[in-house]
ChimeraX commands (.cxc) that place a marker at each C-alpha (Angstrom):
marker #1 position 8.72,3.95,-4.41 radius 0.5
marker #1 position 4.95,3.96,-4.16 radius 0.5
marker #1 position 3.69,6.87,-2.06 radius 0.5
marker #1 position 0.10,7.22,-3.24 radius 0.5
marker #1 position -2.35,5.09,-5.23 radius 0.5
marker #1 position -5.92,4.90,-6.51 radius 0.5
marker #1 position -8.67,2.30,-6.24 radius 0.5
marker #1 position -11.68,3.69,-8.03 radius 0.5
marker #1 position -13.91,0.64,-8.53 radius 0.5
marker #1 position -17.16,-0.01,-6.70 radius 0.5
marker #1 position -17.45,-2.41,-3.79 radius 0.5
marker #1 position -19.23,-4.96,-5.99 radius 0.5
marker #1 position -16.51,-4.82,-8.65 radius 0.5
marker #1 position -13.77,-5.17,-6.04 radius 0.5
marker #1 position -15.52,-8.14,-4.43 radius 0.5
marker #1 position -15.93,-9.84,-7.81 radius 0.5
marker #1 position -12.33,-9.24,-8.86 radius 0.5
marker #1 position -10.87,-10.88,-5.74 radius 0.5
marker #1 position -13.77,-13.16,-4.77 radius 0.5
marker #1 position -13.74,-11.61,-1.31 radius 0.5
marker #1 position -16.14,-9.66,0.90 radius 0.5
marker #1 position -15.66,-5.88,0.95 radius 0.5
marker #1 position -16.39,-3.48,3.87 radius 0.5
marker #1 position -19.94,-2.12,3.64 radius 0.5
marker #1 position -18.76,1.48,3.72 radius 0.5
marker #1 position -16.26,1.12,0.88 radius 0.5
marker #1 position -16.35,3.73,-1.90 radius 0.5
marker #1 position -14.02,4.60,-4.78 radius 0.5
marker #1 position -10.78,6.29,-3.72 radius 0.5
marker #1 position -8.68,8.46,-6.01 radius 0.5
marker #1 position -5.90,9.43,-3.62 radius 0.5
marker #1 position -5.05,6.66,-1.14 radius 0.5
marker #1 position -2.35,8.07,1.13 radius 0.5
marker #1 position -0.05,6.98,3.98 radius 0.5
marker #1 position -1.72,7.08,7.39 radius 0.5
marker #1 position -5.14,6.18,5.98 radius 0.5
marker #1 position -7.04,2.97,6.72 radius 0.5
marker #1 position -7.33,1.09,3.42 radius 0.5
marker #1 position -8.65,-2.33,2.33 radius 0.5
marker #1 position -6.20,-5.21,1.99 radius 0.5
marker #1 position -6.50,-8.99,1.73 radius 0.5
marker #1 position -4.36,-10.67,4.37 radius 0.5
marker #1 position -3.12,-14.25,4.25 radius 0.5
marker #1 position -4.85,-15.11,7.54 radius 0.5
marker #1 position -8.30,-14.29,6.08 radius 0.5
marker #1 position -8.16,-14.14,2.26 radius 0.5
marker #1 position -11.92,-14.42,1.94 radius 0.5
marker #1 position -12.58,-10.91,3.27 radius 0.5
marker #1 position -10.98,-7.48,2.91 radius 0.5
marker #1 position -10.19,-5.61,6.08 radius 0.5
marker #1 position -8.87,-2.13,6.68 radius 0.5
marker #1 position -5.28,-1.58,7.73 radius 0.5
marker #1 position -3.26,1.59,8.14 radius 0.5
marker #1 position -0.77,2.31,5.39 radius 0.5
marker #1 position 2.43,2.77,7.42 radius 0.5
marker #1 position 4.11,-0.36,8.77 radius 0.5
marker #1 position 5.75,-0.78,12.17 radius 0.5
marker #1 position 7.26,-4.12,13.27 radius 0.5
marker #1 position 5.68,-5.69,16.39 radius 0.5
marker #1 position 8.85,-5.37,18.47 radius 0.5
marker #1 position 9.37,-1.62,17.91 radius 0.5
marker #1 position 9.30,0.83,20.82 radius 0.5
marker #1 position 8.07,3.64,18.56 radius 0.5
marker #1 position 6.11,3.98,15.34 radius 0.5
marker #1 position 8.10,3.50,12.13 radius 0.5
marker #1 position 5.26,4.30,9.65 radius 0.5
marker #1 position 7.10,2.68,6.73 radius 0.5
marker #1 position 5.04,2.76,3.54 radius 0.5
marker #1 position 7.42,0.72,1.35 radius 0.5
marker #1 position 9.80,-2.22,1.74 radius 0.5
marker #1 position 12.61,-2.93,-0.73 radius 0.5
marker #1 position 12.21,-6.41,-2.21 radius 0.5
marker #1 position 15.97,-6.82,-2.51 radius 0.5
marker #1 position 16.43,-6.85,1.29 radius 0.5
marker #1 position 12.94,-7.58,2.66 radius 0.5
marker #1 position 13.94,-11.04,3.93 radius 0.5
marker #1 position 17.19,-9.76,5.44 radius 0.5
marker #1 position 16.07,-6.71,7.40 radius 0.5
marker #1 position 14.90,-7.41,10.94 radius 0.5
marker #1 position 12.16,-4.85,10.40 radius 0.5
marker #1 position 10.49,-6.85,7.63 radius 0.5
marker #1 position 11.78,-10.43,7.63 radius 0.5
marker #1 position 9.15,-11.99,9.91 radius 0.5
marker #1 position 6.28,-10.36,8.04 radius 0.5
marker #1 position 7.71,-11.39,4.68 radius 0.5
marker #1 position 7.78,-14.95,5.94 radius 0.5
marker #1 position 4.36,-15.15,7.53 radius 0.5
marker #1 position 2.26,-11.96,7.17 radius 0.5
marker #1 position 1.65,-11.21,3.52 radius 0.5
marker #1 position -1.19,-9.27,1.96 radius 0.5
marker #1 position -2.60,-8.04,-1.34 radius 0.5
marker #1 position -3.01,-4.29,-1.74 radius 0.5
marker #1 position -5.61,-3.69,-4.48 radius 0.5
marker #1 position -5.22,-0.71,-6.81 radius 0.5
marker #1 position -5.99,0.46,-10.31 radius 0.5
marker #1 position -3.08,2.90,-10.42 radius 0.5
marker #1 position -0.31,4.42,-8.36 radius 0.5
marker #1 position 1.31,7.83,-8.42 radius 0.5
marker #1 position 4.96,8.74,-8.80 radius 0.5
marker #1 position 6.57,12.16,-8.68 radius 0.5
marker #1 position 9.17,12.80,-11.39 radius 0.5
marker #1 position 11.00,15.60,-13.17 radius 0.5
marker #1 position 10.58,13.72,-16.47 radius 0.5
marker #1 position 9.23,16.86,-18.18 radius 0.5
marker #1 position 11.76,19.18,-16.59 radius 0.5
marker #1 position 9.78,19.97,-13.45 radius 0.5
marker #1 position 8.93,17.58,-10.66 radius 0.5
marker #1 position 5.25,16.72,-10.81 radius 0.5
marker #1 position 2.90,13.74,-10.29 radius 0.5
marker #1 position 2.25,11.00,-12.82 radius 0.5
marker #1 position -0.19,8.14,-12.61 radius 0.5
marker #1 position 0.94,4.60,-13.46 radius 0.5
marker #1 position -1.89,2.33,-14.64 radius 0.5
marker #1 position -2.77,-0.39,-17.09 radius 0.5
marker #1 position -4.02,0.83,-20.44 radius 0.5
marker #1 position -7.37,-0.87,-19.82 radius 0.5
marker #1 position -7.61,0.51,-16.23 radius 0.5
marker #1 position -7.80,-2.99,-14.77 radius 0.5
marker #1 position -7.59,-3.58,-11.03 radius 0.5
marker #1 position -4.36,-5.25,-9.91 radius 0.5
marker #1 position -2.72,-6.29,-6.64 radius 0.5
marker #1 position 0.51,-4.92,-5.21 radius 0.5
marker #1 position 2.51,-7.25,-2.97 radius 0.5
marker #1 position 2.32,-6.16,0.65 radius 0.5
marker #1 position 3.37,-7.22,4.13 radius 0.5
marker #1 position 1.67,-6.33,7.41 radius 0.5
marker #1 position 2.09,-6.45,11.16 radius 0.5
marker #1 position 0.20,-5.56,14.32 radius 0.5
marker #1 position 2.00,-3.05,16.51 radius 0.5
marker #1 position 1.05,-2.19,20.06 radius 0.5
marker #1 position 2.50,1.10,21.33 radius 0.5
marker #1 position 4.24,0.82,24.72 radius 0.5
marker #1 position 1.79,1.43,27.53 radius 0.5
marker #1 position 2.33,4.66,29.36 radius 0.5
marker #1 position 1.33,5.51,32.89 radius 0.5
marker #1 position -1.47,8.06,33.16 radius 0.5
marker #1 position -1.02,11.35,34.98 radius 0.5
marker #1 position -1.28,11.52,38.75 radius 0.5
marker #1 position -4.58,13.32,38.53 radius 0.5
marker #1 position -6.05,10.44,36.51 radius 0.5
marker #1 position -5.22,7.63,38.89 radius 0.5
marker #1 position -8.16,5.61,39.99 radius 0.5
marker #1 position -8.86,3.89,43.22 radius 0.5
marker #1 position -7.49,0.66,41.82 radius 0.5
marker #1 position -3.96,2.01,41.40 radius 0.5
marker #1 position -1.94,2.74,38.27 radius 0.5
marker #1 position -3.84,2.77,34.97 radius 0.5
marker #1 position -2.62,2.42,31.43 radius 0.5
marker #1 position -3.96,3.73,28.16 radius 0.5
marker #1 position -6.67,1.79,26.39 radius 0.5
marker #1 position -5.72,-0.77,23.75 radius 0.5
marker #1 position -4.56,1.13,20.69 radius 0.5
marker #1 position -2.97,-1.61,18.62 radius 0.5
marker #1 position -2.37,-0.72,14.98 radius 0.5
marker #1 position -2.59,-3.22,12.13 radius 0.5
marker #1 position -0.62,-1.70,9.26 radius 0.5
marker #1 position 0.96,-2.61,5.93 radius 0.5
marker #1 position 3.77,-1.68,3.56 radius 0.5
marker #1 position 3.98,-2.10,-0.22 radius 0.5
marker #1 position 6.96,-3.94,-1.69 radius 0.5
marker #1 position 8.99,-2.14,-4.36 radius 0.5
marker #1 position 11.54,-3.27,-6.92 radius 0.5
marker #1 position 13.57,-2.00,-9.87 radius 0.5
marker #1 position 11.29,-0.55,-12.59 radius 0.5
marker #1 position 10.67,-2.00,-16.02 radius 0.5
marker #1 position 12.02,-0.04,-18.98 radius 0.5
marker #1 position 8.83,1.94,-19.44 radius 0.5
marker #1 position 8.43,2.98,-15.80 radius 0.5
marker #1 position 12.18,3.51,-15.57 radius 0.5
marker #1 position 11.75,6.58,-17.76 radius 0.5
marker #1 position 9.72,8.03,-14.91 radius 0.5
marker #1 position 11.16,6.73,-11.64 radius 0.5
marker #1 position 13.95,4.50,-10.30 radius 0.5
marker #1 position 11.56,2.29,-8.31 radius 0.5
marker #1 position 8.11,0.81,-8.80 radius 0.5
marker #1 position 5.60,-1.16,-6.77 radius 0.5
marker #1 position 5.68,-4.94,-7.07 radius 0.5
marker #1 position 2.63,-5.66,-9.24 radius 0.5
marker #1 position 1.66,-9.31,-9.01 radius 0.5
marker #1 position 0.43,-11.26,-12.04 radius 0.5
marker #1 position -3.17,-12.19,-11.33 radius 0.5
marker #1 position -2.41,-15.91,-11.42 radius 0.5
marker #1 position 0.25,-15.49,-8.69 radius 0.5
marker #1 position -1.82,-13.52,-6.18 radius 0.5
marker #1 position -3.00,-16.60,-4.28 radius 0.5
marker #1 position 0.54,-17.99,-4.35 radius 0.5
marker #1 position 1.86,-14.78,-2.77 radius 0.5
marker #1 position -0.61,-15.06,0.09 radius 0.5
marker #1 position 0.22,-18.74,0.55 radius 0.5
marker #1 position 3.94,-18.01,0.83 radius 0.5
marker #1 position 4.74,-19.74,-2.46 radius 0.5
marker #1 position 6.34,-16.70,-4.10 radius 0.5
marker #1 position 10.01,-16.27,-3.21 radius 0.5
marker #1 position 11.97,-13.02,-3.18 radius 0.5
marker #1 position 13.70,-13.95,-6.43 radius 0.5
marker #1 position 10.31,-14.14,-8.13 radius 0.5
marker #1 position 9.61,-10.50,-7.25 radius 0.5
marker #1 position 12.84,-8.91,-8.42 radius 0.5
marker #1 position 11.84,-8.80,-12.08 radius 0.5
marker #1 position 9.31,-5.96,-12.49 radius 0.5
marker #1 position 5.94,-6.39,-14.12 radius 0.5
marker #1 position 6.43,-6.05,-17.89 radius 0.5
marker #1 position 5.69,-2.61,-19.30 radius 0.5
marker #1 position 3.84,-3.68,-22.45 radius 0.5
marker #1 position 0.46,-2.41,-21.25 radius 0.5
marker #1 position 1.45,-0.66,-18.03 radius 0.5
marker #1 position 1.96,3.02,-18.79 radius 0.5
marker #1 position 1.93,6.46,-17.17 radius 0.5
marker #1 position 0.67,9.98,-17.78 radius 0.5
marker #1 position 0.79,13.35,-16.00 radius 0.5
marker #1 position -2.02,14.25,-13.58 radius 0.5
marker #1 position -3.04,17.34,-11.66 radius 0.5
marker #1 position -0.80,18.60,-8.87 radius 0.5
marker #1 position -3.96,18.53,-6.72 radius 0.5
marker #1 position -3.00,14.93,-5.97 radius 0.5
marker #1 position -0.17,16.36,-3.86 radius 0.5
marker #1 position -2.65,16.91,-1.03 radius 0.5
marker #1 position -4.31,13.83,0.50 radius 0.5
marker #1 position -7.27,16.09,1.30 radius 0.5
marker #1 position -8.17,15.99,-2.41 radius 0.5
marker #1 position -9.95,12.80,-3.39 radius 0.5
marker #1 position -12.14,13.05,-6.50 radius 0.5
marker #1 position -12.29,11.68,-10.07 radius 0.5
marker #1 position -10.42,14.62,-11.56 radius 0.5
marker #1 position -7.21,13.38,-9.93 radius 0.5
marker #1 position -6.87,10.43,-12.32 radius 0.5
marker #1 position -7.51,12.46,-15.46 radius 0.5
marker #1 position -4.58,13.15,-17.76 radius 0.5
marker #1 position -3.44,16.77,-17.98 radius 0.5
marker #1 position -0.78,18.68,-19.91 radius 0.5
marker #1 position 2.63,18.43,-18.29 radius 0.5
marker #1 position 2.23,22.08,-17.32 radius 0.5
marker #1 position -1.23,21.52,-15.80 radius 0.5
marker link #1:1,2 radius 0.2
marker link #1:2,3 radius 0.2
marker link #1:3,4 radius 0.2
marker link #1:4,5 radius 0.2
marker link #1:5,6 radius 0.2
marker link #1:6,7 radius 0.2
marker link #1:7,8 radius 0.2
marker link #1:8,9 radius 0.2
marker link #1:9,10 radius 0.2
marker link #1:10,11 radius 0.2
marker link #1:11,12 radius 0.2
marker link #1:12,13 radius 0.2
marker link #1:13,14 radius 0.2
marker link #1:14,15 radius 0.2
marker link #1:15,16 radius 0.2
marker link #1:16,17 radius 0.2
marker link #1:17,18 radius 0.2
marker link #1:18,19 radius 0.2
marker link #1:19,20 radius 0.2
marker link #1:20,21 radius 0.2
marker link #1:21,22 radius 0.2
marker link #1:22,23 radius 0.2
marker link #1:23,24 radius 0.2
marker link #1:24,25 radius 0.2
marker link #1:25,26 radius 0.2
marker link #1:26,27 radius 0.2
marker link #1:27,28 radius 0.2
marker link #1:28,29 radius 0.2
marker link #1:29,30 radius 0.2
marker link #1:30,31 radius 0.2
marker link #1:31,32 radius 0.2
marker link #1:32,33 radius 0.2
marker link #1:33,34 radius 0.2
marker link #1:34,35 radius 0.2
marker link #1:35,36 radius 0.2
marker link #1:36,37 radius 0.2
marker link #1:37,38 radius 0.2
marker link #1:38,39 radius 0.2
marker link #1:39,40 radius 0.2
marker link #1:40,41 radius 0.2
marker link #1:41,42 radius 0.2
marker link #1:42,43 radius 0.2
marker link #1:43,44 radius 0.2
marker link #1:44,45 radius 0.2
marker link #1:45,46 radius 0.2
marker link #1:46,47 radius 0.2
marker link #1:47,48 radius 0.2
marker link #1:48,49 radius 0.2
marker link #1:49,50 radius 0.2
marker link #1:50,51 radius 0.2
marker link #1:51,52 radius 0.2
marker link #1:52,53 radius 0.2
marker link #1:53,54 radius 0.2
marker link #1:54,55 radius 0.2
marker link #1:55,56 radius 0.2
marker link #1:56,57 radius 0.2
marker link #1:57,58 radius 0.2
marker link #1:58,59 radius 0.2
marker link #1:59,60 radius 0.2
marker link #1:60,61 radius 0.2
marker link #1:61,62 radius 0.2
marker link #1:62,63 radius 0.2
marker link #1:63,64 radius 0.2
marker link #1:64,65 radius 0.2
marker link #1:65,66 radius 0.2
marker link #1:66,67 radius 0.2
marker link #1:67,68 radius 0.2
marker link #1:68,69 radius 0.2
marker link #1:69,70 radius 0.2
marker link #1:70,71 radius 0.2
marker link #1:71,72 radius 0.2
marker link #1:72,73 radius 0.2
marker link #1:73,74 radius 0.2
marker link #1:74,75 radius 0.2
marker link #1:75,76 radius 0.2
marker link #1:76,77 radius 0.2
marker link #1:77,78 radius 0.2
marker link #1:78,79 radius 0.2
marker link #1:79,80 radius 0.2
marker link #1:80,81 radius 0.2
marker link #1:81,82 radius 0.2
marker link #1:82,83 radius 0.2
marker link #1:83,84 radius 0.2
marker link #1:84,85 radius 0.2
marker link #1:85,86 radius 0.2
marker link #1:86,87 radius 0.2
marker link #1:87,88 radius 0.2
marker link #1:88,89 radius 0.2
marker link #1:89,90 radius 0.2
marker link #1:90,91 radius 0.2
marker link #1:91,92 radius 0.2
marker link #1:92,93 radius 0.2
marker link #1:93,94 radius 0.2
marker link #1:94,95 radius 0.2
marker link #1:95,96 radius 0.2
marker link #1:96,97 radius 0.2
marker link #1:97,98 radius 0.2
marker link #1:98,99 radius 0.2
marker link #1:99,100 radius 0.2
marker link #1:100,101 radius 0.2
marker link #1:101,102 radius 0.2
marker link #1:102,103 radius 0.2
marker link #1:103,104 radius 0.2
marker link #1:104,105 radius 0.2
marker link #1:105,106 radius 0.2
marker link #1:106,107 radius 0.2
marker link #1:107,108 radius 0.2
marker link #1:108,109 radius 0.2
marker link #1:109,110 radius 0.2
marker link #1:110,111 radius 0.2
marker link #1:111,112 radius 0.2
marker link #1:112,113 radius 0.2
marker link #1:113,114 radius 0.2
marker link #1:114,115 radius 0.2
marker link #1:115,116 radius 0.2
marker link #1:116,117 radius 0.2
marker link #1:117,118 radius 0.2
marker link #1:118,119 radius 0.2
marker link #1:119,120 radius 0.2
marker link #1:120,121 radius 0.2
marker link #1:121,122 radius 0.2
marker link #1:122,123 radius 0.2
marker link #1:123,124 radius 0.2
marker link #1:124,125 radius 0.2
marker link #1:125,126 radius 0.2
marker link #1:126,127 radius 0.2
marker link #1:127,128 radius 0.2
marker link #1:128,129 radius 0.2
marker link #1:129,130 radius 0.2
marker link #1:130,131 radius 0.2
marker link #1:131,132 radius 0.2
marker link #1:132,133 radius 0.2
marker link #1:133,134 radius 0.2
marker link #1:134,135 radius 0.2
marker link #1:135,136 radius 0.2
marker link #1:136,137 radius 0.2
marker link #1:137,138 radius 0.2
marker link #1:138,139 radius 0.2
marker link #1:139,140 radius 0.2
marker link #1:140,141 radius 0.2
marker link #1:141,142 radius 0.2
marker link #1:142,143 radius 0.2
marker link #1:143,144 radius 0.2
marker link #1:144,145 radius 0.2
marker link #1:145,146 radius 0.2
marker link #1:146,147 radius 0.2
marker link #1:147,148 radius 0.2
marker link #1:148,149 radius 0.2
marker link #1:149,150 radius 0.2
marker link #1:150,151 radius 0.2
marker link #1:151,152 radius 0.2
marker link #1:152,153 radius 0.2
marker link #1:153,154 radius 0.2
marker link #1:154,155 radius 0.2
marker link #1:155,156 radius 0.2
marker link #1:156,157 radius 0.2
marker link #1:157,158 radius 0.2
marker link #1:158,159 radius 0.2
marker link #1:159,160 radius 0.2
marker link #1:160,161 radius 0.2
marker link #1:161,162 radius 0.2
marker link #1:162,163 radius 0.2
marker link #1:163,164 radius 0.2
marker link #1:164,165 radius 0.2
marker link #1:165,166 radius 0.2
marker link #1:166,167 radius 0.2
marker link #1:167,168 radius 0.2
marker link #1:168,169 radius 0.2
marker link #1:169,170 radius 0.2
marker link #1:170,171 radius 0.2
marker link #1:171,172 radius 0.2
marker link #1:172,173 radius 0.2
marker link #1:173,174 radius 0.2
marker link #1:174,175 radius 0.2
marker link #1:175,176 radius 0.2
marker link #1:176,177 radius 0.2
marker link #1:177,178 radius 0.2
marker link #1:178,179 radius 0.2
marker link #1:179,180 radius 0.2
marker link #1:180,181 radius 0.2
marker link #1:181,182 radius 0.2
marker link #1:182,183 radius 0.2
marker link #1:183,184 radius 0.2
marker link #1:184,185 radius 0.2
marker link #1:185,186 radius 0.2
marker link #1:186,187 radius 0.2
marker link #1:187,188 radius 0.2
marker link #1:188,189 radius 0.2
marker link #1:189,190 radius 0.2
marker link #1:190,191 radius 0.2
marker link #1:191,192 radius 0.2
marker link #1:192,193 radius 0.2
marker link #1:193,194 radius 0.2
marker link #1:194,195 radius 0.2
marker link #1:195,196 radius 0.2
marker link #1:196,197 radius 0.2
marker link #1:197,198 radius 0.2
marker link #1:198,199 radius 0.2
marker link #1:199,200 radius 0.2
marker link #1:200,201 radius 0.2
marker link #1:201,202 radius 0.2
marker link #1:202,203 radius 0.2
marker link #1:203,204 radius 0.2
marker link #1:204,205 radius 0.2
marker link #1:205,206 radius 0.2
marker link #1:206,207 radius 0.2
marker link #1:207,208 radius 0.2
marker link #1:208,209 radius 0.2
marker link #1:209,210 radius 0.2
marker link #1:210,211 radius 0.2
marker link #1:211,212 radius 0.2
marker link #1:212,213 radius 0.2
marker link #1:213,214 radius 0.2
marker link #1:214,215 radius 0.2
marker link #1:215,216 radius 0.2
marker link #1:216,217 radius 0.2
marker link #1:217,218 radius 0.2
marker link #1:218,219 radius 0.2
marker link #1:219,220 radius 0.2
marker link #1:220,221 radius 0.2
marker link #1:221,222 radius 0.2
marker link #1:222,223 radius 0.2
marker link #1:223,224 radius 0.2
marker link #1:224,225 radius 0.2
marker link #1:225,226 radius 0.2
marker link #1:226,227 radius 0.2
marker link #1:227,228 radius 0.2
marker link #1:228,229 radius 0.2
marker link #1:229,230 radius 0.2
marker link #1:230,231 radius 0.2
marker link #1:231,232 radius 0.2
marker link #1:232,233 radius 0.2
view
């Protein structure tokens, strides 16, 4: 699975990499976590990044699902994801993602990244969910009759995962779907089928290394989190 990732480039570098506008308040992030509003490129507006919450809920749900990942093997079969896979795709930019593994004998975090620290795109799906409206308390009724809560629709995304390549398989049994750069536009356009995503990104230059356990807390978000440490560190 992919439960945390990093995107440490500047706004200008991100805009140049994807040829898309970036939110004015964007800054490098070293510990992107579920529940946070993060920049994605959606297929309905690929010329501009917009923030979505990491934690997907299908539009028809009566309660929040907050799903951070979707299995590629069943994404087009599950009612939860099928409609979004068909028509609401997005790119989730990153320059690394974290996995927790007991590879060294004790479960700890590792960062997966390209050897040259390049920015890449993970395949994502998104949806807009509107929580059921609830009647306000009796003491809050206005002269006009019953009132409902203000619009609190949530636009949120999930990252697709697949079987790992041999190199990442030493660390974890799943990995994020990393798109080849020349297929990113095809993914948004709906021209990448499920079968194309089942084979993981090759591990030739995609490696991993241990990082500080400080990444365990989403409250920590600084450059030290992506630095390699001893497995005991």
